[in-house]
Every structure is written in C-alpha cells, then in structure tokens.
Steps between C-alpha positions, in 0.01 A plus 500: 500500500734211464849449365657781296774517239638854489704706263575849624502649151296816551221511243337831592451768764153542657313659790266312724141603446250517781126433491423775247153534645430852377643456148734795541802271561610698806532184704837364391845445639779756510790264420596374154593134523714275279299203371615169355315204355490181699367160405293365788334164534122543513351428845186353341623305200792264570817540292365803310733798479357851488693822442454778753668840558663547837692789653864442583437630857223241557213756523166348396166658411259502788170320529298788355771644273466512127863390466794649312460808277481435132627840400783514240620829653608317817790345308645847447492569878797395709456226760437666836431200727794473743477122528491453123802724459692315769430160337593630157844608634586140597 
C-alpha cells in the first residue's frame, strides 16, 4: 500500500469477518485481534494520507472478506490472537 506511519495505541478489539454469504454470520474468525489506526499514503493519489485500521499481528482481511467486525461487544472480549498478545507484551 505504500509508506506507513504507525502508532501502536490499540483503538479497539475486533474479529475478522469472512464472506458472510449466507447472512447468518457463521463465517468469521475465531481470534479477537488488537487493532490500531495507521495513516497510510494512498496508492492512487500522491501525497494523500488515509486512515486505516490494522491488526498488531499484521493479519489482513482476505480478498473476499467483509473486513473487521463492527460489533461493540468485541471490545469487551479479551484479545485471543497469540501474535497480537506477544507484540503487546513488548
């Protein structure tokens, strides 16, 4: 995507959603990840910064994924992703 300026201040917890093809939301991840906001230079418009949410472990939504869950209840859940927990300990 380009150059990134990071700040590892966790903004929220979220689960990765899948394709959600049947509308029942059964197709989602099992780990709760720690997300932070990153300012990324737009790949299409030079020198334009956009804000995106990224997981601390580096996990990204797949090609057909809906993205990160937008459920407020996920913030109450503890982070269960082993890589996120390891990076938060540093």
